[in-house]
C-alpha positions in Angstrom: -46.0 8.1 19.1 -47.3 7.3 15.9 -50.5 4.8 16.0 -51.9 2.8 13.3 -55.2 3.0 11.8 -58.1 1.3 14.3 -59.2 -1.0 12.4 -55.8 -2.3 11.6 -54.9 -1.9 15.1 -56.2 -5.2 16.7 -58.1 -6.2 14.0 -62.2 -6.5 14.5 -61.8 -8.3 17.3 -60.6 -5.6 19.8 -64.2 -4.5 21.5 -62.0 -1.3 22.9 -61.0 -0.4 19.7 -64.6 -1.1 18.3 -65.1 2.7 19.6 -63.3 4.6 16.7 -65.0 7.8 17.9 -62.1 7.5 20.5 -59.5 7.9 17.9 -58.2 11.1 16.0 -56.7 11.6 12.6 -53.3 13.9 13.2 -50.3 14.3 11.0 -49.4 11.3 12.3 -51.7 9.1 11.7 -54.9 7.4 13.5 -53.7 8.9 17.4 -55.8 7.6 20.3 -57.8 10.0 22.6 -56.3 10.0 26.2 -59.1 8.3 27.5 -58.7 5.2 25.4 -57.8 1.9 26.9 -54.8 1.7 24.2 -53.4 5.0 26.2 -54.3 3.9 29.4 -52.9 0.1 29.8 -52.7 -2.5 26.9 -55.4 -5.0 26.1 -55.8 -8.4 24.8 -57.8 -9.6 21.7 -60.7 -12.2 22.0 -59.9 -14.6 19.9 -62.6 -17.5 19.2 -61.3 -20.6 20.7 -61.2 -22.8 17.3 -59.6 -20.0 15.4 -56.5 -21.1 13.2 -55.9 -17.4 11.3 -53.2 -16.7 13.9 -51.6 -19.9 13.2 -52.0 -19.2 9.1 -50.8 -15.9 9.3 -48.0 -16.9 11.4 -47.2 -19.7 8.9 -47.0 -17.2 6.2 -45.2 -15.2 8.4 -42.7 -18.0 8.8 -42.6 -18.6 5.0 -42.0 -14.6 4.1 -39.1 -14.7 6.4 -37.8 -17.7 4.7 -38.3 -16.2 1.2 -36.7 -13.5 2.1 -34.0 -15.2 3.6 -33.2 -16.5 0.4 -33.2 -13.5 -1.2 -30.5 -12.2 0.5 -28.7 -15.4 0.4 -29.5 -15.2 -3.5 -28.0 -11.7 -3.8 -25.4 -12.3 -2.0 -24.2 -15.1 -4.1 -24.8 -13.1 -7.1 -22.7 -9.8 -5.6 -19.3 -12.9 -5.6 -19.9 -13.8 -8.7 -19.6 -10.5 -9.9 -16.6 -9.1 -8.2 -15.1 -12.6 -8.7 -15.8 -11.6 -12.7 -14.7 -8.1 -12.2 -11.7 -9.2 -10.7 -10.9 -11.5 -13.4 -11.7 -8.8 -16.1 -9.4 -6.5 -14.2 -6.3 -9.3 -14.2 -6.5 -9.5 -18.0 -7.0 -6.1 -18.5 -3.3 -5.1 -16.3 -2.1 -8.1 -18.0 -2.8 -6.3 -21.6 -1.8 -2.9 -20.3 1.4 -4.2 -18.9 2.4 -6.3 -22.2 1.4 -3.4 -24.1 4.0 -1.3 -22.0 6.9 -3.9 -22.5 6.4 -3.4 -25.4 6.2 -0.2 -25.9 9.6 -0.2 -23.5 11.3 -2.8 -26.0 10.8 -0.6 -28.7 11.6 3.0 -27.4 15.1 1.2 -26.3 15.9 -0.5 -29.2 15.2 2.7 -31.1 17.7 4.6 -28.3 20.4 2.2 -29.0 19.9 2.5 -32.9 19.8 5.7 -32.6 23.3 5.4 -30.5 25.0 4.2 -33.5 23.6 5.8 -36.0 25.1 9.0 -34.6 28.2 7.3 -33.8 29.0 6.4 -37.5 28.2 10.1 -38.4 30.6 11.4 -35.2 33.1 9.2 -36.9 32.5 9.8 -40.4 32.7 13.6 -39.6 36.2 13.3 -38.2 37.4 11.0 -40.8 36.5 14.2 -43.0 38.1 16.7 -40.7 41.2 14.6 -40.6 40.9 14.3 -44.8 40.7 18.4 -44.7 43.6 18.4 -42.2 46.0 16.5 -44.5 44.9 17.7 -47.9 45.6 21.4 -47.0 48.2 20.6 -44.3 51.5 21.6 -47.1 49.4 25.1 -48.3 48.5 26.1 -44.5 52.7 25.5 -43.7 53.8 27.2 -47.1 51.5 30.6 -45.8 53.2 30.3 -42.3 56.6 30.4 -43.6 56.1 32.9 -45.7 54.7 35.1 -43.9 57.4 34.2 -41.2 59.9 34.6 -43.8 58.8 38.1 -45.2 59.8 41.1 -44.0 57.9 44.5 -44.9 59.7 47.8 -44.7 
């Protein structure tokens, strides 16, 4: 067990602790010797009958407890406010990012539609060009085929 300094143990009113020779210093703090009354049995303090020191100490302790309780309440309130503000900021950021995503999605899908339209026009133009080339060279190709079929080499 760890014990406090004998001067702080019971205060200066403890007759039994006034024997500082019965206390020794160790790595655990001031430890009473095995024969000290603190080790053997509980002892009482001798208090002057008209002393209001204890009342002052009790009042100070209550005041300190009240201050600590108020500080804890204030800290809890600050944490609630900070959490609420953080949630608002997160919601605003999320809405901003969602808007940017929707805009990008709209741009890319309209880009895909315009690309499809452009490719369709180019394909139609290429098909029309092929048909025009076939029509222009059709007679030449037919004449060439007839010439090769009708001409016999001996």
